[in-house]
N, C-alpha and C positions, 0 to 999 in steps of 0.2 A: 505493500503499500503507499511505504514513504517511498520507492521507487518511480510509484504512479505519479504519486503529486508532484514528486521534483521534478520530472518530465513533460507534466500538464499544471504547471506553479497557478498559471496566469487562469485557467480553467476551473483550477480549485479555489483558486480567493474569490474569483468570483461567484460561486457556488455555496461559500464560507458564507460570501457577504448578505446574499441572496435570504441563505437561511435566519442568520442573525438578525435581520432586520422585519422578515415574518414570521418571527418566532412567535411576539406577542401575539399575533391573527390564532394561534392554535394554543397556547399557554395561555389560561386567563386567569390563573390561582394567582394568586397574590404572594402568597408561599414560595411557590417553586420561580417567580419572578425577583422575589427577594435576593431567592440563593443565585440566582444570575447575575444579580447586581452585585450578589460579594463577591462573585466568580470575577466579574469585570475589576473591581476596586481590588481586590490582591494581585489581577494582570501588573496593574500597574504599579503595586508594591514592590511585588517580586521583581517585575523588570526592571524598576530602577534598583535594588539592592544588586539583580544580574548584573548593572552597566560594575558597579565598583567589585565586586567579587569575580564576575567572571569573564569583565573584559581592559580588568586588569592587575587583576590574581590579588590584589589587595585584602585582606579578612578585617570585615564589619561585621562583627555579632551584633553593633546596637544599633541596628534601621528603626527599629521602634520607637528610639527619641527622635529620629528627623520625623518619623510619620508624628509625633505627637506636636513638635513645634508647627509644624501645617495645620495638624488640626485646632491648635490653640488660637495661634495668628486667628485665622479664619471666624471660627468664633468668637473671639473677642472684638476684631473690629465690626462683627455684623449684631452683636448684639451692642457693648457698648458704642456703637460711631454708625452704626446703620449702613456701613459698604456695600457696596453691592455685590453681588455673586462672581458675574465674570472681574471685576479689579479683581476679586480676590485673589481670586485662583492664579493670579501672575505676583501676587503682593504676597500670599503667602507661600509661592513658590521659591521666590528670590531672597525673600524672608530666611527658608530653609537651606537654599542654598549657602546664604552668608556665614549661617551658622556651619554648614559641611565644610566650607571655607576653612572657616576659622579652626575646629577641631582636624585639619589637615594639617592644620603648617608645624603644630608641634611633633605629628606622628609619622611625618617625612622619610622618616632613615626606618619607621620600624616595619618590622615584617610580622607572617604568621603570629604564633599565638599571644606576640606580645602586645601587636595592633590592635588581635582579637578583645586583650584586656582592656584596654585602654577603649576603644567602642562600647563597649557595655558598661564600663565606669562611666561611659557620658549617657550612654541610654539610662542608668540609673539614677542617674543627677539631673537630666530632665524633668523626671518620672517627681522626683522629690519634690523638685520645683514648682511643680506643675498643682502638687500633693497640698505645701505649707505654703503658697504664695495665696493665700485669701481674697487679699484686696485686687489681683489682678487677674486669678484662675478659679477662682469660686473653690479653689481647697478641695477636701473631702468632697464637695457638695454638687462639683464640676461647673460645665456651665449648660442653663437650660434654655429654654425657646428660644434657640435657634430659628431665624425665620424663615418657612422654605425659598427657593430663592425662585428669584425674578430674569427672563431671557427676553430681551428684545419685549416686554410689556404680557409677555407669558409666564403665569405664574406656574410652576412645578408641583403639582401636589401627592399625584398619583403614583404607584409603584412603575406603571409602562414610563410615566414621564420621565424617572429616574433609569431607568431599563435602557430607554434611548441617549441617554444622557452620559450616562457611563458607556455607552455601547462608542458613542462619539469620543469620547475620554480619552479612552483607551485605544481606539484606532490613531486620533492623532498623539497619543505617543509612542505609541509601537511603529509609528511611519517617520516619528521624531529621533530616534532612539537608531531607528533601517538608515538614515542618514547619515550621522554623525558616525556611526561605526563602519559606513562604509568610505568617512572620509579621510583626510590628512590623519584628524585627530584621534579618529576611531583605530586607523593603523601606525598610529602609537603608542595608545592603550594595547594592545595586542603585543605590542615586541616589547613592552614591559612586563608584559605576563610572562611572555614566551623568556625572556632573559633581559633582566633588566642592566646588567655590566653589559652587553651586549647594546643592548639600545641605547645607554649612553655612550659606548662608545663611537656607536654609527652617526649622533648628533643629537639626541634625541634628549631635549631636557625631562630628564623624568621626575623635577622634584612640580614643577611647573602644570605637569599630564597628569600627575598623581592628584595634585590639590585640583584641578579641572576637572576629572573625573571626579572625584568625590562629589563636588558638587554639582556636578553634571547629576548623579544620582540623584542627591540630596534635593533638588529645585521638584524631580519627579515625584520624591514622595512628600513632597511638601502640596501640591497640586492634587496627588493624591489624597491629603488627610482633610484639604481644603471639603474637597468633596463629598468625602464623611462625615464632616463637621457638619455640614448644611442636610444630610440624607438623612444621618439618626437624629437630627436637631437637637443633640445633647452630646458633648462630651466631657470624661474623668476623668483623673491620672490613672486608675485599673486599668483602663484600654490599653493605656501603653504597657504594660509589663513586661519581662526578661520574657515571658512565653510567649505573646506576643512577637517578639522580634527573631524568636526559632520558629514559631509556625511560619513566619517570610522565611525565612533562611528555608527552610524545609522544603517552599513550594520552589524554589529555586534548584537546591539538587535533587531534588528527584526527577524537574522538567529535564533540567538539562544547562551547566553551568558554559556563559558563551554560546549560546544561542539562543534568537530574539524570537522562536517560537519555545523555549522549553520553559518560560515562565510561568504562559499560557493553559500549557497542559502540566504545569505543576500546582497551577490552583483550582487547577479544573479534579485534580486527583485528590488532595489534599480535602478543599469544599468538600466533595463528595464524599469523603468518608467523614468529617464531620457531623454529616446530617444524616449518611446513615448510621452512623454509631454514636449516633444524640444521646440514646439511653444509656450509653458508656462513659459520659465526660469527660468525668474522672480521670479516666486510662488514655484520653483522647495525643496525649504528650507519649505515652510511652509508645503506643501505635503508629505514633510518626518516625521513631528511634528507630523502632523495628524496622519499619521499611526502609531507612537510611541505610539500615546496615546493609541491609538485602542486598539495595542499589545500589551501596559502594563496593561491595564484594562481585553483583554478577554485570552490574553493568555502572560506574562507573562515572561513565558519558550523563548519564541520565537517560530518560526515555527516547527523547528526541534529539539526542547529539551523536553527532556523529562517533563511528565507530575510530576513525583516524584523528579523533577532537585532543586537544592537548590532556585530558585530564583520563582520557581512555589509556595515550601513549603512555604517560606516567608508569602508570598502573603496572602495560604490559613490559615495561623496562626494567621497573622492579619485580617481576614475578620471572624475568630474563636473566637477571643480573644472579636471584638467588637458584635459577637451577644450574645455573654456569660453577657458582659457587660447592652446591652438591654435586660437580661431575656428571651432571646430564647434557 
C-alpha cells in the first residue's frame, strides 16, 4: 500500500482531501467529531515536536511547556483584553517561538540526555508558574470563559465548525513544514541531525540553525495551543503535565521521526488507543510505553518511516557491530 501511495501520491492526497472534507457529512456524532478534532490538534503538536527531535536531532522532552505558553497566551489575551482569534494565532505562535529561542540559547552545546533534562525542567517550571501566578493565569482555577472564535464575522460554536478549523490549520501547518524542510534551512537541520561536526566543517552555522529549529517547532506548538484554548474554552496547569509531554513524544516515535506524515499516523494511533481503552485510563501510559518498546525493537523508524531512514540505519549498524564482535 505504501508503494502504491508513493507512486500515486497526488491521487492519494486528492482522495484523502475529499474524504476529510466530506467526513462531517457522514459523521454526525459530536463524540466522533471531538475525537477527530483532537487527532488534528495532536497532529500539529506532534508535528511541531518532530521538527525538533526528528529533523535536527535535538532531544526535547518538555514540549508540553511550549504548548502551555501558547495556550495561556491566547487565553489571557482573549479573556482580559478581548483580542480576536486570528491575531492570537500569530501572537501565540510568536510568543512561544520567543520562549523556544530563549530556551535554546543556553542549551546549544547540550545534546542527548542532558538536553532532555533541561527541557523537562523548563516544562515543569512553566507549569508551576502557571499554577502559582494567580493574578495572571488564575492559578489552580485556570482561565475560564474563553469566548468562541469569530472568523470574518462567523462565530464558531458547533463541533463541525471546529473540525473544519482544525483541518485547515493542520493542512497549513503540514504545508509550511514541508516547505521549510525542503528548503536550505531544512537541509541544514538534517545535516546537523546526521553529523553535527561534519555539518559544522561544511560551513553550517550549527548554533544558529539549532536555535532556529527550536523556535520554529515552538511557533507551531503555540498555534496549536491557541486553537486548544478556544476549543476547550478553559485551560489549567494540569493540562500541561509531564504526561502530556510524553503523550506527544509517543505520537512522534510511533508514527515515525523525521517524516512529515509520521506525526499524523502517530496522532491517529495514540488517540484511537486512548478512546478504545478509556475504561483503563490509569494504565494508558503503560500501554504507550509497551507500544514504544515494541516499535523500537521491530520498527525503530516508526510506522511510516522509510526502512533506510537514519533511525533504522542506526539500529542496523549497532546490530552489525554486535554481530562482528560475536564473530558472526
